[in-house]
C-alpha positions in Angstrom: 37.7 47.2 -5.7 37.1 44.1 -3.7 34.0 44.0 -1.5 33.7 41.5 1.3 31.2 40.1 3.8 28.0 41.7 2.4 25.1 40.4 4.4 22.5 43.0 3.6 22.0 42.3 0.0 18.9 44.6 -0.3 20.9 47.6 0.9 23.8 46.7 -1.3 21.6 46.9 -4.4 20.1 50.2 -3.2 23.6 51.6 -3.0 24.4 50.3 -6.5 21.1 51.8 -7.8 21.9 55.2 -6.3 25.3 55.4 -8.1 25.4 57.9 -10.9 27.9 56.2 -13.1 28.5 52.7 -14.4 29.1 50.0 -11.8 30.4 46.6 -13.0 30.8 43.2 -11.5 34.0 41.4 -12.6 33.3 37.7 -12.9 35.9 34.9 -12.3 36.4 34.7 -16.0 37.2 38.4 -16.3 33.9 39.4 -17.9 32.3 42.7 -16.7 28.6 42.8 -16.0 26.6 46.0 -15.6 25.2 46.0 -12.0 23.0 48.9 -12.8 20.9 46.6 -15.0 18.2 44.8 -13.0 18.4 41.9 -15.3 22.1 41.6 -14.7 21.6 42.0 -10.9 19.1 39.1 -10.8 20.7 36.7 -13.3 24.4 37.2 -12.5 24.0 37.3 -8.7 21.6 34.4 -8.2 24.4 31.9 -7.6 26.6 34.3 -5.6 23.7 35.3 -3.2 22.2 31.8 -2.9 23.5 31.4 0.7 22.3 34.9 1.8 25.8 36.5 2.0 28.7 37.5 -0.2 32.1 36.5 0.9 34.0 38.5 -1.7 33.5 39.9 -5.2 35.2 42.5 -7.3 33.3 45.5 -8.6 34.4 48.6 -10.6 32.9 52.0 -10.2 34.0 54.8 -12.5 32.7 57.9 -10.6 34.6 59.1 -7.5 31.3 59.8 -5.7 30.1 56.3 -6.4 33.3 54.8 -5.0 32.8 56.9 -1.9 29.2 55.5 -1.6 30.4 51.9 -1.9 33.3 52.4 0.5 30.9 54.0 3.0 28.6 51.0 2.6 31.4 48.6 3.3 32.5 50.5 6.4 29.1 51.4 7.9 26.9 48.7 6.5 
């Protein structure tokens, strides 16, 4: 799923942390990084979040409940 216009990065990570299953970031090169890993969150996102907002990125969630959480975050902020 593509997520866009994330301005509340702290809340975005809280939603990711609350997910039960695996949540991955798909890089521009097609690699998949585990967003549930704190190390991956900090290392892989440093450049993306450097301006304080995310224009667009692709993430994959495997559990239906996790997808609902992420969609709800995108709709309600």
